[in-house]
C-alpha positions as CSV (number, residue, x, y, z in Angstrom):
1,X,-0.1,0.3,0.1
2,X,1.3,3.3,-0.8
3,X,-0.1,5.3,2.1
4,X,1.2,4.6,5.5
5,X,-1.5,3.1,7.8
6,X,-1.9,5.3,10.8
7,X,-3.9,4.1,14.1
8,X,-6.6,6.8,12.7
9,X,-6.5,5.6,9.4
10,X,-6.9,2.1,10.7
11,X,-9.9,2.9,12.4
12,X,-11.6,4.6,9.4
13,X,-10.4,1.3,7.3
14,X,-12.0,-0.8,9.8
15,X,-15.1,0.9,10.2
16,X,-15.5,0.6,6.4
17,X,-14.5,-2.9,5.9
18,X,-17.5,-3.7,8.7
19,X,-20.0,-1.8,6.1
20,X,-18.9,-3.5,3.1
21,X,-18.6,-6.9,5.3
22,X,-22.3,-6.5,6.5
23,X,-24.0,-6.3,3.6
24,X,-23.6,-10.1,2.3
25,X,-26.8,-11.9,1.5
26,X,-27.6,-15.3,0.8
27,X,-30.9,-15.7,-0.6
28,X,-31.1,-20.0,-0.2
29,X,-30.9,-19.8,3.1
30,X,-34.2,-21.5,4.7
31,X,-35.4,-19.4,7.9
32,X,-37.4,-21.3,10.5
33,X,-38.8,-19.6,13.5
34,X,-40.2,-21.6,16.7
35,X,-41.9,-24.4,16.7
36,X,-40.6,-24.9,13.2
37,X,-42.5,-22.5,11.5
38,X,-40.8,-20.9,8.3
39,X,-40.0,-17.5,8.5
40,X,-39.1,-16.7,4.7
41,X,-35.9,-17.6,2.6
42,X,-32.7,-15.7,2.4
43,X,-30.7,-14.2,5.4
44,X,-28.3,-11.2,5.4
45,X,-24.9,-11.8,7.2
46,X,-21.5,-10.6,8.1
47,X,-18.6,-12.1,6.1
48,X,-15.5,-12.3,8.1
49,X,-12.5,-10.7,8.0
50,X,-9.3,-12.9,7.9
51,X,-6.3,-11.2,9.5
52,X,-2.8,-12.5,10.2
53,X,-0.5,-11.7,13.0
54,X,3.0,-10.7,13.0
55,X,3.6,-14.6,13.9
56,X,1.5,-15.9,11.0
57,X,-1.7,-16.7,13.2
58,X,-4.8,-16.1,11.1
59,X,-8.1,-15.0,12.9
60,X,-11.4,-14.4,11.7
61,X,-13.2,-11.2,12.8
62,X,-16.7,-11.0,12.6
63,X,-17.1,-7.6,14.9
64,X,-15.2,-4.1,13.4
65,X,-11.6,-4.7,13.6
66,X,-10.9,-1.7,15.3
67,X,-8.6,-3.5,18.1
68,X,-6.2,-4.4,15.6
69,X,-3.1,-3.1,14.9
70,X,-2.6,-1.2,11.7
71,X,0.3,-3.7,10.6
72,X,-2.4,-6.9,11.4
73,X,-5.3,-4.7,9.9
74,X,-3.2,-4.4,6.7
75,X,-3.4,-7.9,6.0
76,X,-6.9,-8.0,6.4
77,X,-8.9,-10.2,3.3
78,X,-11.9,-12.4,2.6
79,X,-11.3,-15.8,1.6
80,X,-13.6,-17.3,-1.5
81,X,-12.3,-21.0,-1.5
82,X,-9.0,-20.5,-3.4
83,X,-9.4,-16.7,-4.1
84,X,-8.5,-13.8,-1.5
85,X,-9.8,-10.4,-1.9
86,X,-8.0,-8.0,-0.1
87,X,-10.5,-5.5,1.1
88,X,-8.2,-3.6,3.4
89,X,-5.8,-2.7,0.6
90,X,-8.5,-2.0,-2.0
91,X,-10.3,0.4,0.5
92,X,-7.2,2.4,1.5
93,X,-6.5,2.8,-2.7
94,X,-10.2,3.9,-2.5
95,X,-9.3,6.6,0.3
96,X,-5.9,7.3,-1.6
97,X,-8.0,7.5,-4.7
98,X,-10.4,10.3,-2.9
99,X,-7.7,12.0,-1.3
100,X,-6.0,12.7,-4.8
101,X,-8.7,13.3,-7.3
102,X,-11.6,14.4,-4.9
103,X,-9.8,16.8,-2.3
104,X,-10.4,14.2,0.5
105,X,-8.8,15.2,3.7
106,X,-8.0,12.6,6.1
């Protein structure tokens, strides 16, 4: 990443990631309530963010990753089988673009 991730920037990135990760939906999930009553198809869910510690330990986060160090947060990705979406890197690129091209001041 081009821009150093400060603690302030890491907090913003963690909050933005929480917004993105909380917008997942699976229409195939069947929802049943008490007594087995069908309550409809589909469910929103929080996609887990994987972060890697300095020692290589991978952890899944489902709550905002604001407690992570900037270094650990910068490793954050979504795992899709063999593929990864480097979400924190991507969000940082979006911020850099907005800072350069849209006069965003952080």
